[in-house]
C-alpha positions in Angstrom: 114.9 95.2 83.5 116.2 95.1 87.0 117.1 91.8 88.8 115.5 90.9 92.1 116.3 88.3 94.7 113.5 86.5 96.4 114.6 85.0 99.7 112.0 82.6 101.1 111.5 82.2 104.8 109.6 79.5 106.6 106.7 77.6 105.1 105.4 74.2 106.1 106.8 71.0 104.5 104.4 68.7 102.6 103.8 65.5 104.5 102.6 63.0 101.9 103.8 62.1 98.4 100.5 63.6 97.1 101.2 66.9 98.9 104.8 66.9 97.5 103.4 66.6 94.0 100.9 69.4 94.6 103.6 71.7 96.0 106.0 70.9 93.1 103.2 71.6 90.6 102.3 74.9 92.3 105.9 76.1 92.2 106.3 75.0 88.6 103.1 76.8 87.6 104.1 80.0 89.4 107.6 80.1 88.0 106.3 79.1 84.6 103.8 82.0 84.7 106.7 84.4 84.8 108.3 83.0 81.7 111.7 84.6 80.7 111.6 86.9 83.8 112.9 83.9 85.8 116.7 84.1 85.7 117.2 81.3 88.3 114.2 79.5 89.7 116.4 78.7 92.8 116.2 75.9 95.3 115.4 75.2 98.9 118.3 75.7 101.2 119.4 73.6 104.2 120.8 74.4 107.6 122.1 77.9 108.0 124.4 79.6 110.4 125.3 83.2 111.0 128.9 84.4 111.3 128.8 87.5 113.6 131.2 90.5 113.5 133.2 89.1 116.4 133.8 85.8 114.5 131.4 83.8 116.7 128.9 81.5 114.9 125.2 81.2 115.7 124.0 77.8 114.4 120.3 78.6 114.1 120.6 80.9 111.1 119.1 83.9 113.0 115.6 84.9 113.9 114.1 84.0 110.4 116.5 81.7 108.5 116.2 81.4 104.8 114.4 78.4 103.4 115.1 79.1 99.7 115.7 81.6 96.9 115.0 82.7 93.3 116.3 85.4 91.0 113.9 87.1 88.7 113.7 90.2 86.4 111.0 92.8 86.8 110.3 96.2 85.4 110.6 97.8 88.9 110.3 97.1 92.6 106.5 97.2 92.5 106.5 94.6 89.7 108.8 92.4 91.6 106.5 92.6 94.7 103.4 91.8 92.5 105.1 88.8 91.0 106.1 87.6 94.5 102.4 87.6 95.7 101.7 84.5 93.6 104.3 82.4 95.3 103.1 79.1 96.8 105.2 79.6 99.9 102.7 82.2 101.0 99.9 79.5 101.2 102.3 77.4 103.2 102.6 80.1 105.9 106.0 81.4 104.7 107.1 84.8 103.6 109.3 86.3 100.9 112.0 88.9 101.3 112.4 90.9 98.0 115.6 92.8 97.3 116.9 94.5 94.2 120.2 93.1 93.0 122.7 96.0 92.4 125.0 95.5 89.4 128.5 96.4 90.3 
């Protein structure tokens, strides 16, 4: 099985404690549905910056900064994409970048 990195972008934040509980349950259910394929369920990420080739730093994290990540196993790229389609961030208006991790 190959490893795939999911990089989450955007998504709205829950506003009430009830919404927080619903979102946490949705994420737990989705990650749980993949079982042993989840290598690292990941975490949200905070502020990001971009270090440019000339050494300058852009403090906004770029055009579409990351909001979190996960690392999973999948049979192939299509399987990784199919698994990503169940992610709760999509219902919150976010997106997922899927990339195969290359073992070196």
